[in-house]
PyMOL CGO cylinders between C-alpha atoms (Angstrom):
from pymol import cmd
from pymol.cgo import CYLINDER

trace = [
    CYLINDER, -18.18, -6.23, -4.19, -15.94, -3.12, -4.38, 0.3, 1, 1, 1, 1, 1, 1,
    CYLINDER, -15.94, -3.12, -4.38, -13.71, -2.61, -7.42, 0.3, 1, 1, 1, 1, 1, 1,
    CYLINDER, -13.71, -2.61, -7.42, -10.92, -0.31, -8.28, 0.3, 1, 1, 1, 1, 1, 1,
    CYLINDER, -10.92, -0.31, -8.28, -8.78, 0.36, -11.39, 0.3, 1, 1, 1, 1, 1, 1,
    CYLINDER, -8.78, 0.36, -11.39, -5.23, 0.37, -10.47, 0.3, 1, 1, 1, 1, 1, 1,
    CYLINDER, -5.23, 0.37, -10.47, -2.33, 1.72, -12.71, 0.3, 1, 1, 1, 1, 1, 1,
    CYLINDER, -2.33, 1.72, -12.71, 0.51, -0.79, -12.83, 0.3, 1, 1, 1, 1, 1, 1,
    CYLINDER, 0.51, -0.79, -12.83, 3.92, -0.03, -14.22, 0.3, 1, 1, 1, 1, 1, 1,
    CYLINDER, 3.92, -0.03, -14.22, 6.60, -2.54, -14.93, 0.3, 1, 1, 1, 1, 1, 1,
    CYLINDER, 6.60, -2.54, -14.93, 8.70, -3.96, -17.77, 0.3, 1, 1, 1, 1, 1, 1,
    CYLINDER, 8.70, -3.96, -17.77, 8.47, -0.64, -19.54, 0.3, 1, 1, 1, 1, 1, 1,
    CYLINDER, 8.47, -0.64, -19.54, 4.65, -0.83, -19.75, 0.3, 1, 1, 1, 1, 1, 1,
    CYLINDER, 4.65, -0.83, -19.75, 1.84, 1.11, -17.97, 0.3, 1, 1, 1, 1, 1, 1,
    CYLINDER, 1.84, 1.11, -17.97, -1.46, -0.64, -17.71, 0.3, 1, 1, 1, 1, 1, 1,
    CYLINDER, -1.46, -0.64, -17.71, -4.70, -0.39, -15.73, 0.3, 1, 1, 1, 1, 1, 1,
    CYLINDER, -4.70, -0.39, -15.73, -5.69, -3.56, -13.86, 0.3, 1, 1, 1, 1, 1, 1,
    CYLINDER, -5.69, -3.56, -13.86, -8.63, -4.33, -11.74, 0.3, 1, 1, 1, 1, 1, 1,
    CYLINDER, -8.63, -4.33, -11.74, -8.58, -4.90, -7.97, 0.3, 1, 1, 1, 1, 1, 1,
    CYLINDER, -8.58, -4.90, -7.97, -11.65, -6.55, -6.42, 0.3, 1, 1, 1, 1, 1, 1,
    CYLINDER, -11.65, -6.55, -6.42, -12.58, -6.59, -2.77, 0.3, 1, 1, 1, 1, 1, 1,
    CYLINDER, -12.58, -6.59, -2.77, -14.68, -9.60, -1.82, 0.3, 1, 1, 1, 1, 1, 1,
    CYLINDER, -14.68, -9.60, -1.82, -15.97, -7.92, 1.37, 0.3, 1, 1, 1, 1, 1, 1,
    CYLINDER, -15.97, -7.92, 1.37, -15.86, -10.93, 3.58, 0.3, 1, 1, 1, 1, 1, 1,
    CYLINDER, -15.86, -10.93, 3.58, -15.17, -11.23, 7.29, 0.3, 1, 1, 1, 1, 1, 1,
    CYLINDER, -15.17, -11.23, 7.29, -11.56, -11.78, 6.42, 0.3, 1, 1, 1, 1, 1, 1,
    CYLINDER, -11.56, -11.78, 6.42, -10.16, -9.27, 3.74, 0.3, 1, 1, 1, 1, 1, 1,
    CYLINDER, -10.16, -9.27, 3.74, -9.83, -10.88, 0.44, 0.3, 1, 1, 1, 1, 1, 1,
    CYLINDER, -9.83, -10.88, 0.44, -8.49, -8.99, -2.58, 0.3, 1, 1, 1, 1, 1, 1,
    CYLINDER, -8.49, -8.99, -2.58, -7.96, -10.17, -6.20, 0.3, 1, 1, 1, 1, 1, 1,
    CYLINDER, -7.96, -10.17, -6.20, -5.84, -8.22, -8.64, 0.3, 1, 1, 1, 1, 1, 1,
    CYLINDER, -5.84, -8.22, -8.64, -6.48, -9.17, -12.25, 0.3, 1, 1, 1, 1, 1, 1,
    CYLINDER, -6.48, -9.17, -12.25, -4.29, -8.08, -15.15, 0.3, 1, 1, 1, 1, 1, 1,
    CYLINDER, -4.29, -8.08, -15.15, -3.31, -9.29, -18.62, 0.3, 1, 1, 1, 1, 1, 1,
    CYLINDER, -3.31, -9.29, -18.62, -0.33, -11.32, -17.17, 0.3, 1, 1, 1, 1, 1, 1,
    CYLINDER, -0.33, -11.32, -17.17, -2.12, -13.02, -14.31, 0.3, 1, 1, 1, 1, 1, 1,
    CYLINDER, -2.12, -13.02, -14.31, -4.29, -12.99, -11.28, 0.3, 1, 1, 1, 1, 1, 1,
    CYLINDER, -4.29, -12.99, -11.28, -3.03, -12.45, -7.63, 0.3, 1, 1, 1, 1, 1, 1,
    CYLINDER, -3.03, -12.45, -7.63, -4.99, -12.93, -4.46, 0.3, 1, 1, 1, 1, 1, 1,
    CYLINDER, -4.99, -12.93, -4.46, -4.30, -11.60, -1.00, 0.3, 1, 1, 1, 1, 1, 1,
    CYLINDER, -4.30, -11.60, -1.00, -5.92, -12.40, 2.31, 0.3, 1, 1, 1, 1, 1, 1,
    CYLINDER, -5.92, -12.40, 2.31, -5.61, -11.06, 5.74, 0.3, 1, 1, 1, 1, 1, 1,
    CYLINDER, -5.61, -11.06, 5.74, -7.32, -9.59, 8.83, 0.3, 1, 1, 1, 1, 1, 1,
    CYLINDER, -7.32, -9.59, 8.83, -7.79, -6.25, 6.87, 0.3, 1, 1, 1, 1, 1, 1,
    CYLINDER, -7.79, -6.25, 6.87, -7.28, -4.75, 3.43, 0.3, 1, 1, 1, 1, 1, 1,
    CYLINDER, -7.28, -4.75, 3.43, -3.77, -3.40, 4.38, 0.3, 1, 1, 1, 1, 1, 1,
    CYLINDER, -3.77, -3.40, 4.38, -2.57, -6.88, 5.04, 0.3, 1, 1, 1, 1, 1, 1,
    CYLINDER, -2.57, -6.88, 5.04, -4.25, -8.50, 2.03, 0.3, 1, 1, 1, 1, 1, 1,
    CYLINDER, -4.25, -8.50, 2.03, -2.95, -5.75, -0.30, 0.3, 1, 1, 1, 1, 1, 1,
    CYLINDER, -2.95, -5.75, -0.30, 0.71, -6.16, 1.07, 0.3, 1, 1, 1, 1, 1, 1,
    CYLINDER, 0.71, -6.16, 1.07, 0.41, -9.89, 0.33, 0.3, 1, 1, 1, 1, 1, 1,
    CYLINDER, 0.41, -9.89, 0.33, -0.47, -9.14, -3.42, 0.3, 1, 1, 1, 1, 1, 1,
    CYLINDER, -0.47, -9.14, -3.42, 2.36, -6.58, -3.55, 0.3, 1, 1, 1, 1, 1, 1,
    CYLINDER, 2.36, -6.58, -3.55, 4.81, -9.13, -2.38, 0.3, 1, 1, 1, 1, 1, 1,
    CYLINDER, 4.81, -9.13, -2.38, 3.97, -11.20, -5.38, 0.3, 1, 1, 1, 1, 1, 1,
    CYLINDER, 3.97, -11.20, -5.38, 3.92, -8.42, -7.88, 0.3, 1, 1, 1, 1, 1, 1,
    CYLINDER, 3.92, -8.42, -7.88, 7.19, -6.99, -6.44, 0.3, 1, 1, 1, 1, 1, 1,
    CYLINDER, 7.19, -6.99, -6.44, 8.99, -10.09, -7.51, 0.3, 1, 1, 1, 1, 1, 1,
    CYLINDER, 8.99, -10.09, -7.51, 7.86, -9.54, -11.04, 0.3, 1, 1, 1, 1, 1, 1,
    CYLINDER, 7.86, -9.54, -11.04, 8.94, -5.85, -11.04, 0.3, 1, 1, 1, 1, 1, 1,
    CYLINDER, 8.94, -5.85, -11.04, 5.40, -4.65, -11.10, 0.3, 1, 1, 1, 1, 1, 1,
    CYLINDER, 5.40, -4.65, -11.10, 4.48, -1.61, -9.09, 0.3, 1, 1, 1, 1, 1, 1,
    CYLINDER, 4.48, -1.61, -9.09, 0.89, -0.68, -8.22, 0.3, 1, 1, 1, 1, 1, 1,
    CYLINDER, 0.89, -0.68, -8.22, 0.40, 2.95, -8.44, 0.3, 1, 1, 1, 1, 1, 1,
    CYLINDER, 0.40, 2.95, -8.44, -1.75, 3.76, -5.50, 0.3, 1, 1, 1, 1, 1, 1,
    CYLINDER, -1.75, 3.76, -5.50, -1.26, 5.36, -2.04, 0.3, 1, 1, 1, 1, 1, 1,
    CYLINDER, -1.26, 5.36, -2.04, -0.86, 2.02, -0.19, 0.3, 1, 1, 1, 1, 1, 1,
    CYLINDER, -0.86, 2.02, -0.19, 2.20, 1.29, -2.20, 0.3, 1, 1, 1, 1, 1, 1,
    CYLINDER, 2.20, 1.29, -2.20, 3.87, 4.60, -1.63, 0.3, 1, 1, 1, 1, 1, 1,
    CYLINDER, 3.87, 4.60, -1.63, 7.27, 4.40, 0.12, 0.3, 1, 1, 1, 1, 1, 1,
    CYLINDER, 7.27, 4.40, 0.12, 6.14, 6.55, 3.04, 0.3, 1, 1, 1, 1, 1, 1,
    CYLINDER, 6.14, 6.55, 3.04, 2.57, 4.82, 3.45, 0.3, 1, 1, 1, 1, 1, 1,
    CYLINDER, 2.57, 4.82, 3.45, 1.82, 2.95, 6.63, 0.3, 1, 1, 1, 1, 1, 1,
    CYLINDER, 1.82, 2.95, 6.63, -1.38, 1.73, 8.35, 0.3, 1, 1, 1, 1, 1, 1,
    CYLINDER, -1.38, 1.73, 8.35, -1.22, 1.90, 12.08, 0.3, 1, 1, 1, 1, 1, 1,
    CYLINDER, -1.22, 1.90, 12.08, -3.09, -0.44, 14.31, 0.3, 1, 1, 1, 1, 1, 1,
    CYLINDER, -3.09, -0.44, 14.31, -5.63, 2.24, 15.12, 0.3, 1, 1, 1, 1, 1, 1,
    CYLINDER, -5.63, 2.24, 15.12, -6.20, 3.14, 11.33, 0.3, 1, 1, 1, 1, 1, 1,
    CYLINDER, -6.20, 3.14, 11.33, -6.58, -0.45, 10.52, 0.3, 1, 1, 1, 1, 1, 1,
    CYLINDER, -6.58, -0.45, 10.52, -9.18, -0.97, 13.17, 0.3, 1, 1, 1, 1, 1, 1,
    CYLINDER, -9.18, -0.97, 13.17, -11.10, 2.14, 12.42, 0.3, 1, 1, 1, 1, 1, 1,
    CYLINDER, -11.10, 2.14, 12.42, -11.04, 1.69, 8.61, 0.3, 1, 1, 1, 1, 1, 1,
    CYLINDER, -11.04, 1.69, 8.61, -10.47, -1.91, 7.89, 0.3, 1, 1, 1, 1, 1, 1,
    CYLINDER, -10.47, -1.91, 7.89, -7.19, -1.13, 6.45, 0.3, 1, 1, 1, 1, 1, 1,
    CYLINDER, -7.19, -1.13, 6.45, -8.67, 1.22, 3.69, 0.3, 1, 1, 1, 1, 1, 1,
    CYLINDER, -8.67, 1.22, 3.69, -6.79, 4.28, 5.16, 0.3, 1, 1, 1, 1, 1, 1,
    CYLINDER, -6.79, 4.28, 5.16, -3.05, 4.70, 5.40, 0.3, 1, 1, 1, 1, 1, 1,
    CYLINDER, -3.05, 4.70, 5.40, -0.85, 7.45, 6.80, 0.3, 1, 1, 1, 1, 1, 1,
    CYLINDER, -0.85, 7.45, 6.80, 1.77, 9.22, 4.58, 0.3, 1, 1, 1, 1, 1, 1,
    CYLINDER, 1.77, 9.22, 4.58, 4.56, 9.64, 7.11, 0.3, 1, 1, 1, 1, 1, 1,
    CYLINDER, 4.56, 9.64, 7.11, 7.19, 12.43, 7.38, 0.3, 1, 1, 1, 1, 1, 1,
    CYLINDER, 7.19, 12.43, 7.38, 10.48, 12.00, 9.02, 0.3, 1, 1, 1, 1, 1, 1,
    CYLINDER, 10.48, 12.00, 9.02, 10.53, 13.55, 12.48, 0.3, 1, 1, 1, 1, 1, 1,
    CYLINDER, 10.53, 13.55, 12.48, 6.74, 14.12, 12.68, 0.3, 1, 1, 1, 1, 1, 1,
    CYLINDER, 6.74, 14.12, 12.68, 4.11, 12.02, 14.38, 0.3, 1, 1, 1, 1, 1, 1,
    CYLINDER, 4.11, 12.02, 14.38, 1.36, 10.81, 12.02, 0.3, 1, 1, 1, 1, 1, 1,
    CYLINDER, 1.36, 10.81, 12.02, -1.75, 12.86, 12.23, 0.3, 1, 1, 1, 1, 1, 1,
    CYLINDER, -1.75, 12.86, 12.23, -5.41, 12.55, 11.05, 0.3, 1, 1, 1, 1, 1, 1,
    CYLINDER, -5.41, 12.55, 11.05, -4.58, 15.02, 8.21, 0.3, 1, 1, 1, 1, 1, 1,
    CYLINDER, -4.58, 15.02, 8.21, -2.02, 12.53, 6.86, 0.3, 1, 1, 1, 1, 1, 1,
    CYLINDER, -2.02, 12.53, 6.86, -4.54, 9.73, 6.27, 0.3, 1, 1, 1, 1, 1, 1,
    CYLINDER, -4.54, 9.73, 6.27, -5.34, 8.93, 2.59, 0.3, 1, 1, 1, 1, 1, 1,
    CYLINDER, -5.34, 8.93, 2.59, -7.38, 6.18, 0.85, 0.3, 1, 1, 1, 1, 1, 1,
    CYLINDER, -7.38, 6.18, 0.85, -5.24, 3.16, 0.21, 0.3, 1, 1, 1, 1, 1, 1,
    CYLINDER, -5.24, 3.16, 0.21, -6.29, 2.63, -3.44, 0.3, 1, 1, 1, 1, 1, 1,
    CYLINDER, -6.29, 2.63, -3.44, -6.28, 6.31, -4.66, 0.3, 1, 1, 1, 1, 1, 1,
    CYLINDER, -6.28, 6.31, -4.66, -3.82, 6.93, -7.41, 0.3, 1, 1, 1, 1, 1, 1,
    CYLINDER, -3.82, 6.93, -7.41, -0.16, 7.82, -6.63, 0.3, 1, 1, 1, 1, 1, 1,
    CYLINDER, -0.16, 7.82, -6.63, 2.49, 8.84, -9.17, 0.3, 1, 1, 1, 1, 1, 1,
    CYLINDER, 2.49, 8.84, -9.17, 4.80, 5.87, -10.09, 0.3, 1, 1, 1, 1, 1, 1,
    CYLINDER, 4.80, 5.87, -10.09, 7.90, 7.87, -8.90, 0.3, 1, 1, 1, 1, 1, 1,
    CYLINDER, 7.90, 7.87, -8.90, 6.41, 7.66, -5.36, 0.3, 1, 1, 1, 1, 1, 1,
    CYLINDER, 6.41, 7.66, -5.36, 5.98, 3.86, -5.34, 0.3, 1, 1, 1, 1, 1, 1,
    CYLINDER, 5.98, 3.86, -5.34, 8.26, 1.46, -3.63, 0.3, 1, 1, 1, 1, 1, 1,
    CYLINDER, 8.26, 1.46, -3.63, 8.48, -2.30, -2.91, 0.3, 1, 1, 1, 1, 1, 1,
    CYLINDER, 8.48, -2.30, -2.91, 7.20, -3.69, 0.30, 0.3, 1, 1, 1, 1, 1, 1,
    CYLINDER, 7.20, -3.69, 0.30, 10.75, -4.13, 1.50, 0.3, 1, 1, 1, 1, 1, 1,
    CYLINDER, 10.75, -4.13, 1.50, 11.64, -0.43, 0.79, 0.3, 1, 1, 1, 1, 1, 1,
    CYLINDER, 11.64, -0.43, 0.79, 8.41, 0.60, 2.63, 0.3, 1, 1, 1, 1, 1, 1,
    CYLINDER, 8.41, 0.60, 2.63, 9.31, -1.45, 5.60, 0.3, 1, 1, 1, 1, 1, 1,
    CYLINDER, 9.31, -1.45, 5.60, 12.85, 0.25, 5.68, 0.3, 1, 1, 1, 1, 1, 1,
    CYLINDER, 12.85, 0.25, 5.68, 11.29, 3.68, 5.41, 0.3, 1, 1, 1, 1, 1, 1,
    CYLINDER, 11.29, 3.68, 5.41, 8.89, 2.88, 8.29, 0.3, 1, 1, 1, 1, 1, 1,
    CYLINDER, 8.89, 2.88, 8.29, 11.87, 1.81, 10.44, 0.3, 1, 1, 1, 1, 1, 1,
    CYLINDER, 11.87, 1.81, 10.44, 13.68, 5.02, 9.64, 0.3, 1, 1, 1, 1, 1, 1,
    CYLINDER, 13.68, 5.02, 9.64, 10.67, 7.08, 10.29, 0.3, 1, 1, 1, 1, 1, 1,
    CYLINDER, 10.67, 7.08, 10.29, 10.34, 5.36, 13.72, 0.3, 1, 1, 1, 1, 1, 1,
    CYLINDER, 10.34, 5.36, 13.72, 13.93, 6.24, 14.46, 0.3, 1, 1, 1, 1, 1, 1,
    CYLINDER, 13.93, 6.24, 14.46, 13.46, 9.86, 13.21, 0.3, 1, 1, 1, 1, 1, 1,
    CYLINDER, 13.46, 9.86, 13.21, 10.85, 10.27, 15.99, 0.3, 1, 1, 1, 1, 1, 1,
    CYLINDER, 10.85, 10.27, 15.99, 13.39, 9.42, 18.62, 0.3, 1, 1, 1, 1, 1, 1,
    CYLINDER, 13.39, 9.42, 18.62, 16.55, 10.85, 17.17, 0.3, 1, 1, 1, 1, 1, 1,
    CYLINDER, 16.55, 10.85, 17.17, 15.27, 13.65, 14.94, 0.3, 1, 1, 1, 1, 1, 1,
    CYLINDER, 15.27, 13.65, 14.94, 14.98, 13.67, 11.18, 0.3, 1, 1, 1, 1, 1, 1,
    CYLINDER, 14.98, 13.67, 11.18, 18.64, 14.35, 10.48, 0.3, 1, 1, 1, 1, 1, 1,
    CYLINDER, 18.64, 14.35, 10.48, 20.23, 11.46, 12.38, 0.3, 1, 1, 1, 1, 1, 1,
]
cmd.load_cgo(trace, "trace")
């Protein structure tokens, strides 16, 4: 079983919680903190992690890791190749490249973290910037 220590901010507090990966055929993650336990399941780690984030977003808790960055996205190819452990950090007007890949659970500063909904909006804007340019 893999395990990560994730910095969590919310409600004026900053704590370190434990995220476990059950390493099964279907991705299964468990986030444990002093205020509860959340589980996420999916075809890969990216999907399972987003499921956990949807629950913690409702509580105003932000998980400070690359997978929760506003500009993070896991493409179909990166999900197939890494099982969802690698995400791209996207830039408006630029195609994602291999050098933009980062580990999903590595630390990211709280100012870079967004909700799942904000992340989805950024992704849609990024897609549009590839067609229309970064300034439109």
